[in-house]
C-alpha positions in Angstrom: 20.3 -46.9 34.0 20.8 -43.4 35.4 18.6 -40.9 33.7 19.4 -37.3 33.1 18.5 -35.0 35.8 14.7 -33.8 35.8 14.5 -30.2 35.1 11.9 -29.4 37.5 14.9 -30.0 39.7 16.7 -27.3 38.8 14.7 -24.6 37.9 15.0 -22.5 40.8 18.6 -22.6 40.3 17.8 -20.2 37.4 16.3 -17.5 39.7 19.0 -15.0 41.0 20.0 -15.3 44.8 18.1 -13.4 46.9 18.0 -12.2 50.6 17.7 -14.5 53.9 14.2 -13.0 54.1 12.6 -14.8 51.4 10.9 -18.2 51.7 11.4 -21.6 50.1 8.1 -23.1 49.5 4.2 -22.0 50.1 3.4 -22.9 53.6 1.8 -26.6 54.0 0.4 -27.8 56.8 2.7 -29.9 58.6 2.2 -32.4 61.6 5.4 -32.2 63.7 4.9 -34.1 67.0 2.3 -36.5 68.7 2.7 -37.1 72.3 2.4 -40.0 73.0 3.4 -41.5 69.8 1.6 -44.5 69.8 -0.9 -46.6 72.2 -1.9 -50.2 73.6 -4.2 -52.1 71.2 -7.9 -52.0 72.7 -7.4 -49.1 74.9 -7.6 -45.4 74.4 -5.2 -42.3 74.7 -5.4 -38.8 74.5 -2.8 -37.2 72.6 -1.3 -33.9 72.0 -0.3 -32.5 68.7 2.4 -29.7 67.4 2.8 -28.4 63.8 3.4 -25.8 61.5 0.7 -23.9 59.4 -2.2 -26.0 61.5 -4.9 -23.5 61.7 -8.8 -24.8 62.3 -7.9 -28.6 62.9 -11.1 -30.3 62.1 -10.0 -33.9 62.2 -7.0 -36.5 63.1 -7.0 -39.3 61.0 -5.0 -42.8 60.4 -4.3 -45.0 57.7 -5.6 -47.6 59.5 -9.3 -47.9 59.8 -9.0 -49.7 63.3 -7.7 -46.3 65.0 -10.0 -43.5 65.3 -10.0 -40.0 67.2 -12.5 -37.3 68.5 -11.5 -33.9 69.6 -11.0 -33.1 73.1 -13.5 -30.3 74.4 -12.0 -27.2 75.2 -8.4 -28.0 74.5 -7.0 -27.1 71.2 -4.9 -29.9 69.1 -5.7 -32.3 71.6 -7.7 -35.5 70.6 -8.8 -38.5 72.5 -7.5 -41.7 70.0 -9.2 -45.0 70.5 -7.5 -48.2 69.2 -9.6 -51.3 68.2 -8.3 -54.3 70.2 -7.7 -55.8 66.6 -5.6 -53.2 65.5 -2.7 -54.7 63.7 0.6 -54.0 65.6 3.1 -51.8 64.0 3.4 -48.1 62.5 0.8 -46.3 60.6 0.3 -42.8 59.5 -1.5 -39.9 61.7 -2.4 -36.7 59.7 -4.4 -33.8 60.4 -7.1 -31.9 58.3 -6.8 -28.2 58.8 -7.5 -25.4 57.0 -4.7 -25.7 54.5 -6.0 -29.3 54.0 -4.4 -32.6 54.7 -0.9 -32.5 56.7 2.5 -34.0 56.2 2.3 -37.5 57.8 3.7 -38.7 61.5 4.1 -42.3 62.5 2.0 -43.5 65.1 3.0 -46.6 67.0 0.3 -49.5 68.1 1.6 -52.5 70.5 0.2 -55.0 72.7 2.0 -54.1 75.7 1.0 -51.8 78.3 2.2 -48.0 78.0 3.0 -45.0 79.9 4.4 -41.5 79.1 7.0 -40.3 81.2 5.1 -37.4 83.5 8.5 -35.7 84.7 12.4 -35.2 84.4 14.4 -38.3 85.4 17.9 -37.0 84.2 19.9 -38.4 87.4 20.0 -41.6 89.1 18.1 -40.6 92.0 15.2 -39.7 89.9 15.2 -42.9 87.8 11.7 -43.9 86.5 10.9 -47.3 87.2 9.4 -49.2 84.3 7.8 -52.7 84.3 9.2 -55.4 82.4 7.0 -55.9 79.4 6.1 -52.2 78.9 6.5 -49.3 76.7 7.5 -45.5 78.0 6.8 -42.4 75.7 9.1 -39.7 76.3 11.4 -37.1 74.6 14.7 -36.7 74.7 16.1 -34.1 77.2 18.8 -31.8 75.8 22.3 -32.1 77.2 21.3 -34.8 79.4 20.8 -38.3 80.2 17.4 -40.1 80.9 17.5 -42.4 83.4 15.1 -45.5 84.1 15.3 -48.5 86.3 13.5 -52.1 85.9 13.6 -55.2 87.8 15.3 -58.5 86.6 16.2 -62.3 87.6 19.2 -63.9 87.5 19.2 -65.7 83.8 16.6 -63.6 82.5 17.0 -62.4 79.0 15.7 -58.7 78.5 15.5 -56.7 75.5 16.0 -53.0 75.7 14.4 -51.5 72.6 14.3 -47.7 71.9 12.5 -46.8 68.8 13.4 -43.9 67.6 14.5 -42.9 63.7 12.0 -45.8 62.7 9.1 -44.0 64.1 10.2 -40.4 62.5 12.5 -39.0 65.5 15.3 -37.0 65.1 17.0 -38.7 67.8 19.9 -41.0 67.7 20.0 -43.0 70.7 22.8 -44.4 72.6 21.3 -47.3 75.1 23.2 -48.2 77.9 22.0 -51.0 80.6 23.8 -50.6 83.8 23.9 -52.2 87.5 22.1 -50.4 90.3 25.1 -48.2 91.1 25.1 -46.7 87.5 28.1 -48.9 86.4 27.8 -49.7 82.8 27.1 -53.2 82.0 26.1 -53.2 77.9 26.2 -50.2 75.7 24.5 -50.0 72.4 25.4 -46.9 69.9 24.2 -47.7 67.0 20.4 -47.1 67.3 19.4 -50.8 68.0 18.3 -52.8 70.6 20.3 -53.7 74.0 20.1 -57.6 74.3 20.8 -58.1 78.3 20.6 -61.1 80.5 20.9 -60.6 84.2 23.9 -61.9 86.0 21.8 -61.5 89.3 18.4 -60.9 90.9 18.0 -57.0 90.9 17.3 -53.8 90.0 19.1 -52.5 86.7 19.0 -48.6 85.3 18.8 -47.7 81.3 20.6 -44.8 80.7 19.4 -43.0 77.5 20.5 -39.9 75.7 21.2 -38.9 71.9 24.6 -39.9 70.0 25.4 -36.0 69.9 23.3 -35.0 73.0 20.6 -33.6 71.3 17.1 -33.5 72.8 13.8 -31.6 72.7 10.1 -32.2 71.1 11.2 -33.8 67.7 13.7 -36.1 69.5 11.0 -38.5 70.9 11.3 -41.9 71.7 9.5 -45.4 72.6 11.3 -47.2 74.9 10.1 -50.9 75.4 11.6 -53.1 77.9 10.7 -57.2 77.4 11.5 -60.4 78.6 12.2 -62.5 75.4 13.2 -66.2 74.9 16.7 -67.2 75.9 17.5 -68.3 72.3 16.6 -66.8 69.2 16.0 -62.9 67.2 14.7 -60.3 69.1 11.8 -58.7 67.3 12.1 -54.9 67.0 9.3 -52.3 67.4 7.5 -51.5 64.2 8.9 -49.2 61.7 8.5 -46.9 59.0 9.7 -48.0 55.3 12.3 -46.3 53.6 12.1 -45.1 50.1 14.1 -48.0 48.5 11.7 -50.6 50.2 9.0 -49.8 47.7 10.6 -52.7 45.3 10.0 -55.5 47.9 8.8 -57.9 48.4 8.6 -59.3 44.8 4.8 -60.1 44.0 3.5 -63.9 45.2 6.7 -64.1 47.7 5.5 -65.9 50.5 5.7 -64.6 54.2 8.2 -67.2 55.4 11.1 -68.7 53.7 10.6 -72.1 52.3 14.3 -72.8 53.7 16.1 -71.7 56.6 20.4 -71.3 56.2 22.2 -73.9 58.4 25.4 -73.0 59.8 28.3 -73.6 59.5 28.4 -72.6 55.8 31.1 -70.5 55.5 33.6 -72.8 53.6 33.2 -74.4 50.4 33.5 -78.1 51.9 30.2 -76.9 54.1 28.3 -75.1 51.4 24.7 -75.7 52.2 23.2 -78.2 49.4 20.2 -76.6 48.0 18.2 -77.0 44.7 16.6 -74.2 42.4 14.2 -72.3 42.4 15.5 -71.3 45.8 14.2 -69.2 48.6 15.9 -69.0 51.8 16.4 -67.0 55.0 19.9 -66.2 56.5 21.7 -63.9 58.9 24.8 -61.9 58.4 26.4 -63.2 61.2 29.1 -63.7 63.2 31.3 -61.1 61.8 32.7 -61.6 58.2 30.1 -63.9 57.5 30.2 -65.8 54.3 27.1 -67.9 53.5 27.6 -70.8 50.9 24.8 -72.3 48.7 25.6 -75.0 46.3 23.8 -76.2 43.4 23.3 -78.1 40.2 22.3 -76.3 36.7 22.3 -77.5 33.2 23.7 -75.2 30.3 21.3 -72.4 28.7 19.4 -71.7 32.0 19.0 -68.3 33.4 18.3 -67.7 36.7 17.6 -64.2 38.5 19.0 -63.7 41.8 17.4 -61.1 44.3 18.4 -60.7 47.7 16.5 -58.4 50.3 18.1 -57.3 53.6 18.5 -53.3 53.2 15.0 -52.9 52.0 13.5 -55.1 55.3 15.3 -52.5 57.5 18.8 -53.2 58.1 21.8 -51.0 57.5 23.5 -54.1 55.4 25.0 -54.3 52.1 24.4 -57.7 50.6 27.0 -59.0 47.9 26.7 -62.3 46.0 29.2 -64.0 44.1 28.3 -66.8 41.7 31.1 -69.7 41.1 31.0 -72.6 39.1 32.6 -75.5 41.2 34.6 -78.4 39.3 36.3 -80.9 41.3 38.6 -83.7 40.3 39.7 -86.4 43.2 40.6 -84.0 46.1 41.0 -81.0 44.1 38.8 -78.1 43.8 38.7 -75.7 41.1 36.4 -72.5 41.5 35.4 -70.3 38.1 33.7 -66.6 39.1 30.5 -66.8 37.0 28.8 -63.3 38.1 29.4 -60.6 40.8 26.0 -59.0 41.6 26.0 -56.0 43.8 23.4 -52.9 44.3 20.0 -52.3 42.6 20.7 -49.3 40.5 18.6 -46.0 41.1 16.2 -45.8 38.2 16.7 -41.8 38.1 19.9 -39.8 38.6 20.1 -39.2 42.6 21.3 -36.4 44.5 25.1 -37.0 45.0 25.1 -36.0 48.7 21.7 -36.6 49.5 20.3 -32.7 49.5 22.3 -31.0 46.7 20.8 -29.5 43.6 22.2 -32.1 41.5 19.2 -34.3 41.8 16.5 -35.3 43.8 17.2 -36.3 47.7 15.1 -39.5 47.1 16.9 -42.8 46.4 14.8 -45.5 44.7 18.1 -47.8 44.3 19.2 -50.2 47.2 22.4 -51.7 48.1 20.0 -55.1 48.1 21.2 -57.3 45.1 18.7 -58.1 41.8 20.5 -59.6 39.1 20.8 -62.6 36.5 23.1 -65.6 35.8 23.5 -67.1 32.8 24.5 -71.0 32.8 27.2 -71.8 30.4 27.8 -75.3 31.4 26.1 -78.1 33.0 27.6 -78.6 36.5 27.8 -77.6 40.2 27.7 -73.8 41.1 27.8 -72.2 44.2 26.7 -69.0 45.8 28.2 -66.8 48.4 26.4 -64.3 50.1 28.0 -61.5 52.3 27.2 -58.4 53.8 30.0 -55.6 52.7 29.3 -53.6 56.0 29.6 -56.9 58.0 33.3 -57.4 58.3 33.7 -56.5 62.1 30.1 -56.3 63.5 28.3 -59.4 65.1 24.7 -58.7 64.3 22.7 -62.0 64.2 19.4 -59.5 63.7 20.6 -58.5 60.4 19.0 -61.0 58.1 18.6 -61.5 54.7 16.2 -63.5 52.1 17.9 -64.5 49.2 15.6 -65.7 46.1 16.6 -67.6 42.9 14.0 -67.8 40.5 13.3 -68.3 36.8 12.6 -65.0 35.1 9.4 -63.3 36.4 8.9 -59.8 34.8 7.4 -57.6 36.9 7.8 -53.7 38.1 7.2 -51.8 41.4 6.7 -47.7 41.2 7.1 -44.8 43.8 6.5 -41.3 43.3 7.4 -38.0 45.3 6.4 -34.5 44.9 9.2 -32.8 42.7 12.0 -31.1 44.8 14.0 -28.4 44.4 17.0 -26.5 45.8 18.5 -23.1 45.4 22.1 -22.3 44.2 22.6 -19.5 46.6 22.5 -22.4 49.8 19.5 -22.4 51.0 19.1 -26.1 50.3 15.6 -27.0 51.3 14.2 -30.5 51.2 10.4 -30.0 52.8 7.9 -32.2 53.2 5.4 -31.9 50.9 1.9 -33.3 51.8 -0.6 -33.4 48.7 -2.8 -30.1 50.1 -3.4 -28.3 47.0 -5.1 -24.7 46.9 -7.8 -24.2 44.6 -6.3 -23.6 41.0 -2.7 -25.3 41.8 -1.2 -28.2 40.0 1.5 -29.9 41.9 4.3 -32.3 39.8 5.2 -35.9 40.9 8.0 -37.8 39.8 7.2 -41.2 39.1 9.5 -44.3 39.2 9.7 -47.8 38.2 12.3 -50.6 39.1 12.0 -53.4 36.6 12.2 -56.9 37.6 13.7 -59.5 35.5 13.8 -57.8 32.0 10.5 -56.4 31.7 11.0 -53.4 29.5 7.5 -52.4 28.4 5.3 -49.1 28.8 3.7 -48.8 32.1 0.3 -46.9 32.4 -0.4 -45.2 35.3 -3.5 -44.1 37.1 -4.3 -42.0 40.0 -8.0 -42.9 41.5 -10.0 -41.8 44.0 -9.2 -38.0 44.2 -11.1 -35.3 45.7 -14.1 -33.9 43.7 -12.3 -30.8 41.3 -8.7 -32.5 41.4 -7.4 -34.6 38.0 -4.2 -36.1 37.5 -2.6 -36.4 33.9 0.5 -37.2 32.7 -0.3 -41.0 33.1 2.6 -43.0 31.3 6.1 -44.3 31.9 7.3 -45.3 28.2 8.9 -48.2 27.3 12.6 -48.6 28.0 12.2 -45.9 30.4 12.1 -45.4 34.5 10.3 -42.6 35.2 7.5 -40.6 33.9 5.5 -37.3 35.3 2.4 -37.1 37.1 0.5 -33.8 37.3 -2.1 -33.4 40.1 -4.5 -30.3 39.4 -7.6 -28.8 41.4 -10.2 -26.6 39.6 -10.1 -22.9 40.2 -13.6 -23.5 41.5 -12.8 -26.5 43.6 -14.3 -26.9 47.2 -12.5 -28.0 50.2 -12.2 -31.6 50.2 -10.1 -34.8 51.0 -9.7 -38.2 49.9 -6.8 -41.0 49.9 -5.9 -41.9 46.6 -4.7 -45.1 44.8 -1.6 -45.0 42.6 -1.5 -48.1 40.2 0.2 -48.9 37.2 -0.7 -51.5 34.2 1.4 -53.3 31.6 1.2 -55.9 29.3 3.8 -58.9 30.5 3.7 -62.2 28.6 0.4 -61.3 27.3 -1.2 -60.7 30.4 -2.5 -57.3 31.9 -0.5 -56.7 35.2 -1.7 -54.2 37.6 0.7 -52.8 40.5 0.2 -50.7 43.4 2.6 -47.3 43.8 3.8 -46.1 46.6 3.9 -42.2 47.6 7.6 -41.1 49.4 8.0 -37.7 51.2 10.2 -36.0 53.9 9.9 -36.9 57.2 10.6 -33.3 58.3 10.6 -30.2 56.8 14.3 -29.4 56.6 15.1 -25.4 55.6 18.9 -25.8 55.2 20.2 -29.3 54.7 23.6 -28.4 55.0 22.6 -28.3 58.6 20.6 -31.5 58.8 20.2 -34.0 56.6 16.9 -35.0 55.0 15.0 -38.2 55.8 12.7 -39.5 53.2 10.3 -42.3 53.8 7.5 -44.0 52.1 4.0 -43.2 53.4 1.6 -46.0 54.3 -1.2 -44.1 51.7 -1.7 -41.5 49.0 -3.5 -38.8 50.6 -4.6 -35.9 48.8 -6.9 -32.8 49.7 -7.9 -29.4 48.2 -9.0 -25.9 50.0 -11.0 -23.3 49.2 -9.3 -21.2 51.9 -6.8 -19.8 49.4 -6.2 -19.5 45.7 -2.9 -20.3 44.4 -0.9 -17.4 43.6 -1.0 -18.4 40.0 -3.2 -20.5 37.9 -2.5 -21.2 34.4 -3.7 -23.4 31.4 -4.0 -23.6 27.7 -7.3 -21.8 26.8 -9.5 -24.8 26.1 -10.0 -28.0 27.2 -9.1 -30.2 24.1 -6.6 -32.2 22.4 -4.0 -29.8 20.6 -3.3 -31.3 16.9 -0.4 -31.1 14.7 1.6 -32.8 12.3 5.2 -34.1 12.6 7.4 -31.0 11.4 4.7 -28.3 12.1 4.9 -25.4 14.5 1.7 -25.8 17.3 0.7 -22.4 18.9 -1.1 -23.3 22.1 -2.8 -20.1 23.8 -2.8 -20.0 27.3 -4.7 -18.2 30.1 -3.8 -16.9 33.3 -5.1 -16.0 36.5 -3.1 -13.7 39.2 -4.1 -13.7 42.8 -0.9 -12.2 44.3 1.8 -9.8 43.3 5.0 -11.1 41.9 8.3 -10.1 41.7 10.0 -9.2 37.8 8.2 -8.7 35.0 7.5 -12.1 33.6 8.3 -15.8 34.5 10.5 -18.0 32.4 8.2 -21.1 31.4 9.7 -24.5 30.1 7.9 -27.6 29.2 7.8 -30.9 31.0 6.9 -34.3 29.5 8.5 -36.7 26.7 8.9 -35.0 23.8 8.9 -31.5 24.6 11.6 -31.0 27.0 13.7 -29.6 24.9 11.5 -26.4 24.3 13.4 -23.1 24.6 11.9 -21.1 27.7 9.5 -18.5 27.2 8.1 -15.4 29.0 4.7 -15.4 30.8 4.3 -11.8 31.3 3.3 -10.9 35.0 -0.4 -10.1 35.2 -1.2 -11.0 31.6 -3.8 -13.1 31.3 -3.3 -14.6 28.4 0.0 -15.6 26.2 1.3 -18.2 23.6 3.3 -21.3 23.8 4.9 -22.0 20.2 5.8 -25.4 19.7 8.4 -26.2 16.8 7.8 -29.7 16.4 10.7 -29.5 13.7 13.1 -28.6 15.9 11.9 -30.6 19.1 12.0 -33.7 16.5 8.7 -34.8 18.2 7.5 -38.2 16.6 3.9 -38.9 16.2 2.3 -39.8 19.1 0.0 -38.9 22.1 1.4 -36.5 24.9 0.6 -34.7 27.9 2.9 -32.1 28.8 2.8 -28.9 31.4 4.8 -25.8 31.4 6.3 -24.7 34.7 8.7 -22.0 36.2 10.1 -20.8 39.3 8.6 -17.3 40.7 8.6 -15.2 43.6 5.2 -14.1 45.1 4.4 -11.7 47.6 2.4 -14.1 49.2 -0.1 -13.5 52.4 -0.5 -15.8 55.0 -4.3 -16.5 55.9 -6.3 -13.6 55.3 -9.4 -15.5 56.4 -7.9 -14.8 60.0 -7.4 -11.3 59.3 -11.0 -10.5 58.3 -12.4 -12.5 61.1 -10.0 -10.6 63.7 -11.3 -7.3 62.5 -14.7 -8.2 62.5 -13.8 -9.3 66.1 -12.4 -6.0 66.6 -15.0 -4.1 65.7 -17.6 -5.9 67.6 -15.3 -5.7 70.7 -15.1 -1.9 70.1 -18.4 -1.5 70.1 -19.4 -3.7 72.9 -16.7 -1.4 75.1 -18.2 1.6 73.8 -21.6 0.4 74.6 -20.5 -0.3 78.1 -18.8 2.7 78.5 -22.1 4.7 77.7 -24.6 2.9 79.6 -25.2 4.4 83.4 -25.3 1.5 85.3 -22.0 -0.1 84.0 -19.7 -1.4 86.8 -16.3 -0.6 86.9 -15.9 -4.7 86.6 -18.0 -4.5 83.2 -16.1 -1.7 81.8 -12.8 -3.4 82.8 -13.8 -6.9 81.4 -15.0 -4.8 77.9 -11.9 -3.2 77.7 -9.8 -6.5 78.5 -11.9 -8.1 75.7 -10.9 -5.1 73.2 -7.2 -5.2 73.9 -7.2 -9.2 73.4 -8.9 -8.3 69.9 -6.3 -5.8 69.3 -3.7 -8.5 69.9 -4.9 -11.0 67.7 -5.7 -8.7 65.1 -2.0 -7.2 65.0 -0.9 -11.4 65.2 -2.9 -12.0 62.4 -1.8 -8.7 60.4 2.0 -9.5 61.1 1.3 -13.1 60.0 -0.3 -12.0 56.7 2.3 -9.1 55.9 3.2 -9.7 52.2 6.3 -11.9 52.0 8.8 -12.9 49.1 7.8 -16.7 48.6 9.8 -18.8 45.8 8.0 -21.7 44.4 7.8 -23.6 41.2 4.2 -22.9 39.4 2.8 -25.6 37.4 0.5 -25.4 34.5 -2.6 -27.8 34.2 -1.9 -30.8 31.9 -2.1 -29.9 28.3 -2.9 -32.8 26.0 -1.1 -32.8 22.2 -1.9 -35.2 19.4 1.3 -35.2 16.9 0.0 -36.9 13.5 2.4 -38.2 10.8 3.3 -35.9 8.2 0.9 -35.9 5.1 2.9 -37.9 2.3 3.7 -35.7 -0.9 3.2 -37.0 -4.2 6.9 -36.8 -4.7 7.4 -39.0 -1.8 4.6 -41.1 -3.0 6.6 -42.0 -6.2 
């Protein structure tokens, strides 16, 4: 099921190694932190933002329509966020609109509990911050220190101490400790989970919180919830973002609650829970080394598909399913293995270590189970479910959903901006908001997890794009699991923003089936993945923007908006036009083709500063069969990028005005010393701003992938010769 690696992943490996001063990727707007990171439904909260490349922030937007924000007057990057009383509890995405367009997303949480933000340091027992039970505190971890909190509890009261971190985009891996009033540890959780604590006596208890490696700072934020929970039952965690693998869950039509619950004990064969098919059951991987057994009857010739959801529900589990035939003769039981079902294979070749240049650092596969069982004989069968990671841990909260069904062919879709890295060791894994410069194009890989034997063609569409933005290359061929999507902005596109919708459409069993796709992105911009492991996740929606503030350093396309036609075996020549808006290193850019049927095209040169060129496509050498194709040319190049020239122009204008004002004050006989001093101070401030803007706009070598506008090609069948006809 593994496909060959996308050539887009490797293109920059062909660029010669360069010095450390070179940047990777053109600057993109990125929202890094929001403090506080959430709020109580029905309230308003003032938040402060930090980020990268965020000039002229005009709006703070949320993926939930129940949350709105207005700028705080006189304060930069501060907003008053209003959360409707009926806002859904959980995590949504926040992003800002800036000069460069829509930013990367940051998680924002909504809860029903009262909230507060830690007002001052609390790094000792004596400065422990008091918390009320059934409340949430927002804070950032103190580096190389322990944060202390206190809370009251009564004897026998069950308290859940839940520290949300990784699930809300934080870099923190928390260690949570509940201690007595003197600081002596009572319960410790080092796996970033929840502490389940039952008070042994009335009194005040402490929470000691620190990073697993004692890291801290603004990017190591957390939401600490202290809640009273029922004496029995699971503890619900705070809301969390979704892993990339979870795009394939749940199966279409699955009910919110399972029809059946696991009944313990059911480990031994004699204790196997009796069930009938089809089956939908919820179970738990507890206690340690738990093996849950389910027994059913089936008839020869039946085919059943088995799916398990657990890792895709957000748990660190690795489900395994064993199906056995059970034959009983008197008191003797004979078991015959029928099937072993393991992971859902990735629909593309993934990076071998999560960041290397041998594949994208996104994994659309899952440790969960999806496979089929063919019944060869009438009889009794047994399904055993276990967690391959659960041999020594007792985690009742690690639940699973087991589904056994007749074939229901279907598919799920996910997409992400094409990722690349450099062989020289600068393994960048940047978050890439879909923030296009006018004239720019972005390439996206779209992958499908196919269910229950579906193998047909999937037509893709990306609707609701901003004016001047289009999407092409919208197809995953039959029998394949990935395709290409090119999103491009016209050179004259005006600044705009919208939330687009990615969908896939296929013919399944005579019916048209439409499924919505999910967009994935990196949680943080990681410049060197040898020092920090990239963490991708799914976004809540598909935000797209275009900015007229900057043009793409290079825009190129076919010279003519038409379908280019040729017959099988012919040579097709496609004229290209190019617009250069920046200086570039080297004399030419090596271009290759992306798109089914044309990926074998030998690279060709696009001379730097050339306004026209020609792509020669030898269809005989490519062995391209008849059909309709959408391709794009792409190449890695180093531009001499200049950042925010608008700011330089504005600062120059302000400097001239300040110089003129200072000269006028100096020349006026009635000017007071205070007026002259104020004018000189304003003049000096303008000079500082001009220098800062000029320094930021200094040309800097920046390597990136440049993608052409999509090119449509129609390959017709070869003409039938007279000899062939005979």
